[in-house]
N, CA, C and O atoms as a GROMACS GRO file, in nm:
protein
  612
    1MET      N    1   8.816   9.333  12.862
    1MET     CA    2   8.961   9.292  12.830
    1MET      C    3   9.063   9.395  12.832
    1MET      O    4   9.042   9.514  12.810
    2ALA      N    5   9.206   9.329  12.869
    2ALA     CA    6   9.315   9.411  12.916
    2ALA      C    7   9.383   9.472  12.770
    2ALA      O    8   9.400   9.409  12.666
    3GLN      N    9   9.409   9.592  12.792
    3GLN     CA   10   9.452   9.688  12.682
    3GLN      C   11   9.582   9.646  12.661
    3GLN      O   12   9.656   9.646  12.759
    4ILE      N   13   9.640   9.598  12.517
    4ILE     CA   14   9.778   9.584  12.525
    4ILE      C   15   9.856   9.694  12.482
    4ILE      O   16   9.819   9.768  12.391
    5GLU      N   17   9.984   9.711  12.558
    5GLU     CA   18  10.080   9.810  12.516
    5GLU      C   19  10.114   9.790  12.377
    5GLU      O   20  10.104   9.683  12.317
    6GLU      N   21  10.164   9.927  12.316
    6GLU     CA   22  10.208   9.919  12.165
    6GLU      C   23  10.300  10.052  12.195
    6GLU      O   24  10.304  10.130  12.290
    7PRO      N   25  10.375  10.044  12.067
    7PRO     CA   26  10.454  10.170  12.059
    7PRO      C   27  10.375  10.276  12.022
    7PRO      O   28  10.271  10.268  11.958
    8GLN      N   29  10.436  10.395  12.072
    8GLN     CA   30  10.357  10.535  12.074
    8GLN      C   31  10.351  10.578  11.929
    8GLN      O   32  10.450  10.552  11.861
    9TYR      N   33  10.245  10.640  11.869
    9TYR     CA   34  10.269  10.687  11.755
    9TYR      C   35  10.142  10.802  11.732
    9TYR      O   36  10.035  10.790  11.790
   10LYS      N   37  10.172  10.912  11.638
   10LYS     CA   38  10.069  10.999  11.602
   10LYS      C   39  10.055  10.996  11.466
   10LYS      O   40  10.143  11.021  11.384
   11ILE      N   41   9.920  10.960  11.440
   11ILE     CA   42   9.851  10.964  11.302
   11ILE      C   43   9.853  11.109  11.248
   11ILE      O   44   9.808  11.210  11.302
   12ILE      N   45   9.916  11.097  11.127
   12ILE     CA   46   9.951  11.213  11.050
   12ILE      C   47   9.822  11.230  10.956
   12ILE      O   48   9.765  11.339  10.958
   13ALA      N   49   9.773  11.128  10.876
   13ALA     CA   50   9.701  11.134  10.789
   13ALA      C   51   9.616  10.963  10.818
   13ALA      O   52   9.660  10.858  10.866
   14LYS      N   53   9.486  11.002  10.765
   14LYS     CA   54   9.449  10.853  10.749
   14LYS      C   55   9.329  10.860  10.620
   14LYS      O   56   9.248  10.951  10.601
   15GLU      N   57   9.342  10.762  10.558
   15GLU     CA   58   9.187  10.774  10.464
   15GLU      C   59   9.162  10.578  10.434
   15GLU      O   60   9.223  10.488  10.376
   16GLY      N   61   9.026  10.596  10.519
   16GLY     CA   62   9.010  10.432  10.532
   16GLY      C   63   9.103  10.343  10.602
   16GLY      O   64   9.140  10.385  10.712
   17ASP      N   65   9.143  10.244  10.568
   17ASP     CA   66   9.225  10.179  10.635
   17ASP      C   67   9.366  10.200  10.634
   17ASP      O   68   9.455  10.140  10.694
   18PHE      N   69   9.371  10.321  10.537
   18PHE     CA   70   9.536  10.365  10.540
   18PHE      C   71   9.557  10.462  10.642
   18PHE      O   72   9.475  10.552  10.662
   19GLU      N   73   9.694  10.446  10.726
   19GLU     CA   74   9.718  10.551  10.798
   19GLU      C   75   9.870  10.586  10.765
   19GLU      O   76   9.947  10.500  10.724
   20LEU      N   77   9.910  10.724  10.786
   20LEU     CA   78  10.045  10.764  10.780
   20LEU      C   79  10.055  10.767  10.955
   20LEU      O   80   9.957  10.794  11.025
   21ARG      N   81  10.162  10.742  10.999
   21ARG     CA   82  10.180  10.756  11.151
   21ARG      C   83  10.353  10.772  11.157
   21ARG      O   84  10.433  10.705  11.090
   22ASP      N   85  10.386  10.877  11.255
   22ASP     CA   86  10.502  10.906  11.343
   22ASP      C   87  10.527  10.828  11.474
   22ASP      O   88  10.460  10.847  11.575
   23TYR      N   89  10.628  10.741  11.463
   23TYR     CA   90  10.638  10.648  11.587
   23TYR      C   91  10.753  10.716  11.655
   23TYR      O   92  10.852  10.759  11.596
   24ALA      N   93  10.729  10.722  11.795
   24ALA     CA   94  10.839  10.742  11.866
   24ALA      C   95  10.941  10.674  11.896
   24ALA      O   96  10.896  10.560  11.886
   25PRO      N   97  11.054  10.663  11.929
   25PRO     CA   98  11.159  10.555  11.952
   25PRO      C   99  11.104  10.464  12.009
   25PRO      O  100  10.996  10.491  12.059
   26TYR      N  101  11.155  10.326  12.023
   26TYR     CA  102  11.115  10.227  12.110
   26TYR      C  103  11.224  10.105  12.101
   26TYR      O  104  11.321  10.098  12.026
   27ILE      N  105  11.186  10.023  12.185
   27ILE     CA  106  11.296   9.873  12.189
   27ILE      C  107  11.250   9.773  12.153
   27ILE      O  108  11.140   9.758  12.206
   28VAL      N  109  11.282   9.674  12.073
   28VAL     CA  110  11.228   9.567  12.064
   28VAL      C  111  11.320   9.422  12.105
   28VAL      O  112  11.442   9.427  12.121
   29ALA      N  113  11.252   9.313  12.118
   29ALA     CA  114  11.340   9.178  12.145
   29ALA      C  115  11.306   9.138  12.017
   29ALA      O  116  11.187   9.154  11.994
   30GLU      N  117  11.387   9.079  11.904
   30GLU     CA  118  11.324   9.028  11.791
   30GLU      C  119  11.433   8.931  11.788
   30GLU      O  120  11.541   8.944  11.847
   31VAL      N  121  11.388   8.812  11.700
   31VAL     CA  122  11.459   8.660  11.653
   31VAL      C  123  11.401   8.628  11.497
   31VAL      O  124  11.287   8.625  11.450
   32ILE      N  125  11.523   8.609  11.443
   32ILE     CA  126  11.480   8.576  11.285
   32ILE      C  127  11.496   8.419  11.269
   32ILE      O  128  11.586   8.340  11.298
   33THR      N  129  11.368   8.409  11.212
   33THR     CA  130  11.359   8.249  11.175
   33THR      C  131  11.355   8.194  11.052
   33THR      O  132  11.263   8.255  10.997
   34GLU      N  133  11.408   8.098  10.959
   34GLU     CA  134  11.379   8.036  10.879
   34GLU      C  135  11.247   7.958  10.847
   34GLU      O  136  11.183   7.911  10.941
   35GLY      N  137  11.190   7.936  10.684
   35GLY     CA  138  11.120   7.824  10.672
   35GLY      C  139  10.985   7.897  10.625
   35GLY      O  140  10.983   8.016  10.594
   36GLU      N  141  10.886   7.821  10.623
   36GLU     CA  142  10.780   7.869  10.581
   36GLU      C  143  10.671   7.961  10.682
   36GLU      O  144  10.645   7.928  10.798
   37ARG      N  145  10.627   8.055  10.628
   37ARG     CA  146  10.593   8.148  10.728
   37ARG      C  147  10.508   8.083  10.872
   37ARG      O  148  10.553   8.097  10.986
   38ASP      N  149  10.408   8.027  10.848
   38ASP     CA  150  10.367   7.978  10.960
   38ASP      C  151  10.448   7.902  11.069
   38ASP      O  152  10.425   7.911  11.190
   39SER      N  153  10.531   7.835  11.021
   39SER     CA  154  10.639   7.756  11.120
   39SER      C  155  10.760   7.861  11.157
   39SER      O  156  10.826   7.842  11.259
   40ALA      N  157  10.781   7.957  11.086
   40ALA     CA  158  10.869   8.033  11.120
   40ALA      C  159  10.826   8.132  11.228
   40ALA      O  160  10.894   8.171  11.323
   41VAL      N  161  10.688   8.168  11.196
   41VAL     CA  162  10.630   8.254  11.327
   41VAL      C  163  10.607   8.167  11.421
   41VAL      O  164  10.600   8.215  11.534
   42SER      N  165  10.592   8.053  11.412
   42SER     CA  166  10.544   7.985  11.564
   42SER      C  167  10.678   7.946  11.645
   42SER      O  168  10.701   7.961  11.765
   43ALA      N  169  10.763   7.888  11.537
   43ALA     CA  170  10.915   7.900  11.599
   43ALA      C  171  10.998   8.018  11.671
   43ALA      O  172  11.085   8.011  11.759
   44GLY      N  173  10.948   8.117  11.609
   44GLY     CA  174  11.008   8.270  11.654
   44GLY      C  175  10.929   8.316  11.794
   44GLY      O  176  10.980   8.388  11.881
   45PHE      N  177  10.803   8.263  11.798
   45PHE     CA  178  10.729   8.278  11.884
   45PHE      C  179  10.760   8.238  11.983
   45PHE      O  180  10.766   8.320  12.075
   46ARG      N  181  10.794   8.096  12.013
   46ARG     CA  182  10.836   8.024  12.117
   46ARG      C  183  10.948   8.025  12.191
   46ARG      O  184  10.970   7.978  12.302
   47ILE      N  185  11.037   8.103  12.095
   47ILE     CA  186  11.181   8.154  12.107
   47ILE      C  187  11.156   8.259  12.245
   47ILE      O  188  11.211   8.251  12.355
   48LEU      N  189  11.060   8.355  12.201
   48LEU     CA  190  11.017   8.514  12.223
   48LEU      C  191  10.979   8.474  12.348
   48LEU      O  192  11.019   8.522  12.454
   49ALA      N  193  10.888   8.372  12.331
   49ALA     CA  194  10.775   8.372  12.485
   49ALA      C  195  10.899   8.312  12.603
   49ALA      O  196  10.902   8.360  12.716
   50GLY      N  197  10.986   8.215  12.564
   50GLY     CA  198  11.087   8.190  12.655
   50GLY      C  199  11.153   8.306  12.715
   50GLY      O  200  11.189   8.299  12.832
   51TYR      N  201  11.174   8.413  12.644
   51TYR     CA  202  11.233   8.521  12.703
   51TYR      C  203  11.149   8.601  12.794
   51TYR      O  204  11.198   8.654  12.894
   52ILE      N  205  11.019   8.613  12.762
   52ILE     CA  206  10.931   8.704  12.812
   52ILE      C  207  10.875   8.634  12.944
   52ILE      O  208  10.815   8.697  13.031
   53PHE      N  209  10.902   8.492  12.950
   53PHE     CA  210  10.850   8.440  13.071
   53PHE      C  211  10.951   8.393  13.156
   53PHE      O  212  10.939   8.298  13.234
   54GLY      N  213  11.058   8.466  13.139
   54GLY     CA  214  11.180   8.468  13.226
   54GLY      C  215  11.295   8.411  13.179
   54GLY      O  216  11.381   8.388  13.264
   55GLY      N  217  11.320   8.383  13.065
   55GLY     CA  218  11.465   8.338  13.004
   55GLY      C  219  11.561   8.453  12.984
   55GLY      O  220  11.625   8.473  12.881
   56ASN      N  221  11.562   8.530  13.097
   56ASN     CA  222  11.650   8.660  13.068
   56ASN      C  223  11.768   8.680  13.181
   56ASN      O  224  11.768   8.586  13.260
   57THR      N  225  11.850   8.762  13.203
   57THR     CA  226  11.949   8.766  13.281
   57THR      C  227  11.888   8.795  13.438
   57THR      O  228  11.952   8.755  13.534
   58SER      N  229  11.787   8.851  13.452
   58SER     CA  230  11.715   8.910  13.542
   58SER      C  231  11.603   8.804  13.581
   58SER      O  232  11.518   8.829  13.667
   59GLN      N  233  11.607   8.700  13.518
   59GLN     CA  234  11.487   8.592  13.528
   59GLN      C  235  11.362   8.663  13.558
   59GLN      O  236  11.275   8.594  13.611
   60SER      N  237  11.331   8.804  13.532
   60SER     CA  238  11.225   8.826  13.542
   60SER      C  239  11.111   8.806  13.416
   60SER      O  240  11.151   8.759  13.310
   61LYS      N  241  10.966   8.846  13.433
   61LYS     CA  242  10.868   8.810  13.349
   61LYS      C  243  10.840   8.964  13.300
   61LYS      O  244  10.843   9.069  13.363
   62ILE      N  245  10.816   8.940  13.183
   62ILE     CA  246  10.782   9.081  13.093
   62ILE      C  247  10.629   9.080  13.028
   62ILE      O  248  10.580   8.990  12.960
   63ALA      N  249  10.570   9.201  13.066
   63ALA     CA  250  10.444   9.201  13.044
   63ALA      C  251  10.429   9.185  12.875
   63ALA      O  252  10.508   9.231  12.792
   64MET      N  253  10.295   9.100  12.842
   64MET     CA  254  10.305   9.068  12.715
   64MET      C  255  10.229   9.215  12.643
   64MET      O  256  10.130   9.283  12.668
   65THR      N  257  10.344   9.216  12.533
   65THR     CA  258  10.271   9.353  12.456
   65THR      C  259  10.305   9.303  12.314
   65THR      O  260  10.391   9.222  12.282
   66ALA      N  261  10.223   9.366  12.239
   66ALA     CA  262  10.215   9.368  12.079
   66ALA      C  263  10.247   9.472  12.012
   66ALA      O  264  10.161   9.560  12.004
   67PRO      N  265  10.360   9.493  11.952
   67PRO     CA  266  10.506   9.408  12.008
   67PRO      C  267  10.543   9.438  12.131
   67PRO      O  268  10.505   9.533  12.200
   68VAL      N  269  10.635   9.336  12.162
   68VAL     CA  270  10.717   9.350  12.280
   68VAL      C  271  10.800   9.500  12.331
   68VAL      O  272  10.913   9.523  12.287
   69THR      N  273  10.735   9.594  12.425
   69THR     CA  274  10.836   9.694  12.400
   69THR      C  275  10.860   9.760  12.569
   69THR      O  276  10.779   9.739  12.659
   70MET      N  277  10.964   9.828  12.584
   70MET     CA  278  10.980   9.861  12.741
   70MET      C  279  11.109   9.953  12.705
   70MET      O  280  11.180   9.951  12.605
   71SER      N  281  11.114  10.031  12.813
   71SER     CA  282  11.212  10.134  12.768
   71SER      C  283  11.356  10.076  12.799
   71SER      O  284  11.450  10.123  12.736
   72SER      N  285  11.376   9.982  12.887
   72SER     CA  286  11.512   9.882  12.899
   72SER      C  287  11.452   9.756  12.928
   72SER      O  288  11.365   9.725  13.010
   73LEU      N  289  11.532   9.675  12.825
   73LEU     CA  290  11.483   9.506  12.828
   73LEU      C  291  11.631   9.454  12.928
   73LEU      O  292  11.744   9.502  12.930
   74PRO      N  293  11.570   9.335  13.006
   74PRO     CA  294  11.698   9.246  13.027
   74PRO      C  295  11.764   9.150  12.940
   74PRO      O  296  11.703   9.073  12.865
   75LYS      N  297  11.887   9.158  12.952
   75LYS     CA  298  11.941   9.060  12.833
   75LYS      C  299  11.908   8.929  12.816
   75LYS      O  300  11.917   8.860  12.918
   76PRO      N  301  11.866   8.867  12.702
   76PRO     CA  302  11.822   8.733  12.667
   76PRO      C  303  11.912   8.646  12.744
   76PRO      O  304  12.028   8.676  12.773
   77ASP      N  305  11.845   8.524  12.781
   77ASP     CA  306  11.942   8.419  12.799
   77ASP      C  307  11.995   8.344  12.686
   77ASP      O  308  12.096   8.274  12.689
   78ASP      N  309  11.880   8.372  12.540
   78ASP     CA  310  11.880   8.293  12.425
   78ASP      C  311  11.991   8.357  12.324
   78ASP      O  312  11.936   8.445  12.257
   79GLU      N  313  12.098   8.344  12.298
   79GLU     CA  314  12.153   8.425  12.191
   79GLU      C  315  12.092   8.458  12.065
   79GLU      O  316  12.129   8.553  11.996
   80ARG      N  317  11.982   8.364  12.032
   80ARG     CA  318  11.911   8.354  11.876
   80ARG      C  319  11.824   8.547  11.928
   80ARG      O  320  11.815   8.641  11.850
   81ILE      N  321  11.786   8.546  12.046
   81ILE     CA  322  11.732   8.714  12.050
   81ILE      C  323  11.794   8.822  12.061
   81ILE      O  324  11.864   8.838  12.161
   82ALA      N  325  11.786   8.921  11.968
   82ALA     CA  326  11.846   9.037  11.948
   82ALA      C  327  11.772   9.165  12.019
   82ALA      O  328  11.653   9.180  11.993
   83LEU      N  329  11.827   9.247  12.097
   83LEU     CA  330  11.760   9.359  12.134
   83LEU      C  331  11.805   9.488  12.030
   83LEU      O  332  11.922   9.513  12.001
   84LYS      N  333  11.714   9.546  11.993
   84LYS     CA  334  11.707   9.646  11.891
   84LYS      C  335  11.648   9.788  11.939
   84LYS      O  336  11.546   9.790  12.007
   85GLN      N  337  11.712   9.903  11.903
   85GLN     CA  338  11.646  10.003  11.933
   85GLN      C  339  11.594  10.063  11.806
   85GLN      O  340  11.667  10.080  11.709
   86ILE      N  341  11.439  10.100  11.810
   86ILE     CA  342  11.408  10.157  11.663
   86ILE      C  343  11.395  10.321  11.685
   86ILE      O  344  11.334  10.380  11.774
   87LYS      N  345  11.456  10.364  11.597
   87LYS     CA  346  11.475  10.523  11.637
   87LYS      C  347  11.318  10.593  11.564
   87LYS      O  348  11.263  10.526  11.476
   88SER      N  349  11.274  10.689  11.596
   88SER     CA  350  11.154  10.739  11.531
   88SER      C  351  11.174  10.765  11.414
   88SER      O  352  11.277  10.808  11.362
   89ARG      N  353  11.042  10.730  11.354
   89ARG     CA  354  11.027  10.733  11.202
   89ARG      C  355  10.894  10.766  11.169
   89ARG      O  356  10.814  10.810  11.251
   90ARG      N  357  10.866  10.744  11.036
   90ARG     CA  358  10.718  10.783  10.974
   90ARG      C  359  10.722  10.649  10.911
   90ARG      O  360  10.820  10.586  10.872
   91VAL      N  361  10.581  10.614  10.909
   91VAL     CA  362  10.549  10.463  10.835
   91VAL      C  363  10.432  10.476  10.802
   91VAL      O  364  10.350  10.520  10.883
   92ALA      N  365  10.399  10.444  10.682
   92ALA     CA  366  10.251  10.400  10.597
   92ALA      C  367  10.188  10.288  10.658
   92ALA      O  368  10.266  10.200  10.694
   93VAL      N  369  10.050  10.264  10.681
   93VAL     CA  370  10.030  10.161  10.738
   93VAL      C  371   9.897  10.125  10.624
   93VAL      O  372   9.837  10.199  10.547
   94LEU      N  373   9.881   9.957  10.657
   94LEU     CA  374   9.738   9.946  10.592
   94LEU      C  375   9.695   9.811  10.694
   94LEU      O  376   9.747   9.702  10.720
   95LYS      N  377   9.565   9.887  10.738
   95LYS     CA  378   9.528   9.792  10.836
   95LYS      C  379   9.417   9.678  10.740
   95LYS      O  380   9.344   9.702  10.643
   96PHE      N  381   9.446   9.540  10.821
   96PHE     CA  382   9.344   9.445  10.758
   96PHE      C  383   9.286   9.332  10.833
   96PHE      O  384   9.355   9.311  10.933
   97SER      N  385   9.195   9.260  10.825
   97SER     CA  386   9.168   9.131  10.863
   97SER      C  387   9.178   9.040  10.783
   97SER      O  388   9.181   9.071  10.664
   98GLY      N  389   9.185   8.935  10.811
   98GLY     CA  390   9.185   8.793  10.762
   98GLY      C  391   9.290   8.693  10.726
   98GLY      O  392   9.401   8.739  10.754
   99LEU      N  393   9.296   8.590  10.683
   99LEU     CA  394   9.398   8.495  10.708
   99LEU      C  395   9.540   8.560  10.672
   99LEU      O  396   9.556   8.656  10.598
  100TRP      N  397   9.648   8.483  10.745
  100TRP     CA  398   9.770   8.523  10.704
  100TRP      C  399   9.829   8.418  10.572
  100TRP      O  400   9.944   8.373  10.570
  101THR      N  401   9.764   8.402  10.507
  101THR     CA  402   9.791   8.332  10.376
  101THR      C  403   9.894   8.455  10.262
  101THR      O  404   9.876   8.574  10.236
  102GLU      N  405   9.992   8.362  10.223
  102GLU     CA  406  10.086   8.439  10.142
  102GLU      C  407   9.998   8.522  10.010
  102GLU      O  408  10.055   8.625   9.975
  103GLY      N  409   9.890   8.497   9.948
  103GLY     CA  410   9.846   8.564   9.859
  103GLY      C  411   9.755   8.680   9.935
  103GLY      O  412   9.746   8.786   9.873
  104ASN      N  413   9.685   8.670  10.066
  104ASN     CA  414   9.626   8.789  10.111
  104ASN      C  415   9.756   8.858  10.175
  104ASN      O  416   9.713   8.971  10.195
  105LEU      N  417   9.868   8.857  10.212
  105LEU     CA  418   9.977   8.934  10.269
  105LEU      C  419  10.047   8.985  10.161
  105LEU      O  420  10.117   9.084  10.183
  106ASN      N  421  10.041   8.931  10.033
  106ASN     CA  422  10.097   8.989   9.917
  106ASN      C  423   9.984   9.118   9.852
  106ASN      O  424  10.010   9.237   9.833
  107ALA      N  425   9.914   9.079   9.838
  107ALA     CA  426   9.765   9.174   9.790
  107ALA      C  427   9.759   9.312   9.883
  107ALA      O  428   9.742   9.428   9.847
  108ARG      N  429   9.779   9.258  10.010
  108ARG     CA  430   9.783   9.390  10.116
  108ARG      C  431   9.890   9.480  10.100
  108ARG      O  432   9.886   9.603  10.107
  109ARG      N  433  10.009   9.389  10.073
  109ARG     CA  434  10.146   9.470  10.045
  109ARG      C  435  10.136   9.576   9.930
  109ARG      O  436  10.170   9.695   9.930
  110GLU      N  437  10.074   9.494   9.824
  110GLU     CA  438  10.077   9.548   9.703
  110GLU      C  439   9.963   9.708   9.694
  110GLU      O  440   9.980   9.820   9.646
  111GLU      N  441   9.842   9.638   9.775
  111GLU     CA  442   9.760   9.765   9.812
  111GLU      C  443   9.824   9.877   9.868
  111GLU      O  444   9.787   9.987   9.826
  112LEU      N  445   9.940   9.872   9.982
  112LEU     CA  446   9.995   9.993  10.056
  112LEU      C  447  10.092  10.051   9.928
  112LEU      O  448  10.109  10.170   9.901
  113ALA      N  449  10.148   9.940   9.860
  113ALA     CA  450  10.219  10.016   9.784
  113ALA      C  451  10.164  10.142   9.708
  113ALA      O  452  10.215  10.254   9.713
  114ALA      N  453  10.030  10.098   9.622
  114ALA     CA  454   9.972  10.183   9.559
  114ALA      C  455   9.897  10.330   9.607
  114ALA      O  456   9.858  10.426   9.542
  115MET      N  457   9.897  10.298   9.758
  115MET     CA  458   9.866  10.399   9.822
  115MET      C  459   9.977  10.476   9.860
  115MET      O  460   9.948  10.593   9.886
  116ILE      N  461  10.074  10.451   9.869
  116ILE     CA  462  10.234  10.498   9.891
  116ILE      C  463  10.242  10.583   9.760
  116ILE      O  464  10.274  10.700   9.781
  117LYS      N  465  10.224  10.554   9.647
  117LYS     CA  466  10.251  10.582   9.508
  117LYS      C  467  10.179  10.698   9.486
  117LYS      O  468  10.218  10.797   9.424
  118LYS      N  469  10.047  10.678   9.553
  118LYS     CA  470   9.914  10.761   9.506
  118LYS      C  471   9.949  10.916   9.558
  118LYS      O  472   9.932  11.024   9.502
  119LYS      N  473  10.016  10.877   9.711
  119LYS     CA  474  10.052  10.978   9.794
  119LYS      C  475  10.164  11.086   9.754
  119LYS      O  476  10.176  11.204   9.788
  120SER      N  477  10.240  11.007   9.673
  120SER     CA  478  10.385  11.073   9.631
  120SER      C  479  10.469  11.062   9.742
  120SER      O  480  10.556  11.146   9.763
  121LEU      N  481  10.449  10.965   9.817
  121LEU     CA  482  10.569  10.905   9.929
  121LEU      C  483  10.682  10.831   9.883
  121LEU      O  484  10.677  10.772   9.775
  122LYS      N  485  10.770  10.829   9.947
  122LYS     CA  486  10.881  10.744   9.928
  122LYS      C  487  10.912  10.639  10.035
  122LYS      O  488  10.944  10.664  10.151
  123PRO      N  489  10.896  10.516   9.977
  123PRO     CA  490  10.913  10.379  10.087
  123PRO      C  491  11.077  10.371  10.084
  123PRO      O  492  11.154  10.384   9.990
  124LYS      N  493  11.101  10.345  10.231
  124LYS     CA  494  11.229  10.289  10.279
  124LYS      C  495  11.276  10.149  10.303
  124LYS      O  496  11.241  10.108  10.414
  125GLY      N  497  11.339  10.072  10.239
  125GLY     CA  498  11.361   9.953  10.305
  125GLY      C  499  11.226   9.888  10.272
  125GLY      O  500  11.143   9.946  10.202
  126GLU      N  501  11.205   9.749  10.333
  126GLU     CA  502  11.120   9.657  10.298
  126GLU      C  503  10.989   9.702  10.383
  126GLU      O  504  10.982   9.789  10.469
  127ALA      N  505  10.887   9.617  10.332
  127ALA     CA  506  10.757   9.608  10.401
  127ALA      C  507  10.763   9.527  10.516
  127ALA      O  508  10.827   9.422  10.505
  128THR      N  509  10.702   9.556  10.644
  128THR     CA  510  10.661   9.445  10.731
  128THR      C  511  10.551   9.434  10.764
  128THR      O  512  10.468   9.522  10.741
  129TYR      N  513  10.516   9.289  10.848
  129TYR     CA  514  10.369   9.279  10.884
  129TYR      C  515  10.352   9.277  11.034
  129TYR      O  516  10.442   9.212  11.089
  130ALA      N  517  10.294   9.311  11.088
  130ALA     CA  518  10.234   9.303  11.239
  130ALA      C  519  10.078   9.247  11.232
  130ALA      O  520   9.980   9.289  11.170
  131PHE      N  521  10.098   9.131  11.324
  131PHE     CA  522   9.986   9.048  11.360
  131PHE      C  523   9.965   9.042  11.520
  131PHE      O  524  10.045   8.993  11.600
  132TYR      N  525   9.835   9.106  11.552
  132TYR     CA  526   9.817   9.148  11.698
  132TYR      C  527   9.738   9.008  11.779
  132TYR      O  528   9.721   8.997  11.900
  133ASP      N  529   9.705   8.928  11.693
  133ASP     CA  530   9.610   8.850  11.774
  133ASP      C  531   9.648   8.691  11.742
  133ASP      O  532   9.717   8.660  11.645
  134PRO      N  533   9.604   8.612  11.821
  134PRO     CA  534   9.654   8.443  11.828
  134PRO      C  535   9.580   8.406  11.705
  134PRO      O  536   9.486   8.463  11.651
  135PRO      N  537   9.662   8.267  11.664
  135PRO     CA  538   9.621   8.216  11.546
  135PRO      C  539   9.473   8.167  11.566
  135PRO      O  540   9.409   8.168  11.462
  136TRP      N  541   9.406   8.126  11.675
  136TRP     CA  542   9.292   8.068  11.711
  136TRP      C  543   9.183   8.151  11.682
  136TRP      O  544   9.076   8.110  11.638
  137LYS      N  545   9.217   8.301  11.714
  137LYS     CA  546   9.132   8.400  11.658
  137LYS      C  547   9.056   8.407  11.564
  137LYS      O  548   9.122   8.421  11.461
  138PRO      N  549   8.909   8.403  11.539
  138PRO     CA  550   8.838   8.398  11.374
  138PRO      C  551   8.919   8.504  11.286
  138PRO      O  552   8.954   8.617  11.319
  139PHE      N  553   8.938   8.442  11.177
  139PHE     CA  554   9.020   8.533  11.088
  139PHE      C  555   8.963   8.672  11.039
  139PHE      O  556   9.037   8.754  10.984
  140PHE      N  557   8.814   8.697  11.064
  140PHE     CA  558   8.788   8.814  11.013
  140PHE      C  559   8.746   8.907  11.147
  140PHE      O  560   8.659   8.994  11.135
  141TRP      N  561   8.806   8.884  11.259
  141TRP     CA  562   8.840   8.951  11.387
  141TRP      C  563   8.953   8.991  11.395
  141TRP      O  564   8.982   9.084  11.470
  142ARG      N  565   9.046   8.926  11.313
  142ARG     CA  566   9.198   8.968  11.354
  142ARG      C  567   9.229   9.082  11.299
  142ARG      O  568   9.185   9.123  11.192
  143ARG      N  569   9.328   9.153  11.390
  143ARG     CA  570   9.409   9.294  11.350
  143ARG      C  571   9.552   9.279  11.315
  143ARG      O  572   9.654   9.252  11.379
  144ASN      N  573   9.522   9.311  11.168
  144ASN     CA  574   9.703   9.282  11.104
  144ASN      C  575   9.711   9.439  11.056
  144ASN      O  576   9.632   9.533  11.050
  145GLU      N  577   9.840   9.419  11.026
  145GLU     CA  578   9.899   9.536  10.968
  145GLU      C  579  10.005   9.526  10.857
  145GLU      O  580  10.087   9.440  10.890
  146VAL      N  581  10.034   9.576  10.745
  146VAL     CA  582  10.133   9.601  10.662
  146VAL      C  583  10.178   9.736  10.668
  146VAL      O  584  10.103   9.834  10.664
  147MET      N  585  10.310   9.740  10.679
  147MET     CA  586  10.385   9.873  10.724
  147MET      C  587  10.491   9.911  10.653
  147MET      O  588  10.579   9.828  10.632
  148GLN      N  589  10.500  10.021  10.612
  148GLN     CA  590  10.626  10.043  10.521
  148GLN      C  591  10.698  10.161  10.554
  148GLN      O  592  10.646  10.263  10.508
  149GLU      N  593  10.822  10.181  10.630
  149GLU     CA  594  10.857  10.281  10.627
  149GLU      C  595  10.885  10.418  10.542
  149GLU      O  596  10.942  10.395  10.436
  150ILE      N  597  10.861  10.530  10.564
  150ILE     CA  598  10.874  10.630  10.463
  150ILE      C  599  10.985  10.728  10.476
  150ILE      O  600  11.011  10.784  10.582
  151GLU      N  601  11.046  10.746  10.374
  151GLU     CA  602  11.126  10.855  10.370
  151GLU      C  603  11.067  10.996  10.424
  151GLU      O  604  10.971  11.062  10.386
  152SER      N  605  11.182  11.020  10.547
  152SER     CA  606  11.090  11.181  10.621
  152SER      C  607  11.130  11.276  10.496
  152SER      O  608  11.226  11.261  10.420
  153ARG      N  609  11.015  11.395  10.495
  153ARG     CA  610  11.072  11.504  10.452
  153ARG      C  611  11.136  11.622  10.471
  153ARG      O  612  11.169  11.691  10.374
   0.00000   0.00000   0.00000
């Protein structure tokens, strides 16, 4: 099985499925879509797939990563795609498997919020989700994360 490239991070603390991570800076290509979660994720993935498979100024194919990262990225042909520099940051993460239902995602976000409060950490901004597997992978084997940036001390 091929190793998937991911942003570099160092685990600062770990308790069960909870991790506190320090991320190094990285660049992302992102697209914002609207609608129900499943259809919005699918539409966003199709837009990014076009970019990854050569829809960029250099017409180069970009290695599939989770999420897509490189030290520099070619300019997208599609104006809906934005390249964004993410600064180094501390992030609280709860790893989980399962379905991508609103109920499951909300429960995991609340579980992470409780861990953050228990550890006297201060959240910054909104929580985000990371989905590492295709929708056809059995839900009990999927790797998912809910992530919350934390104020640095």
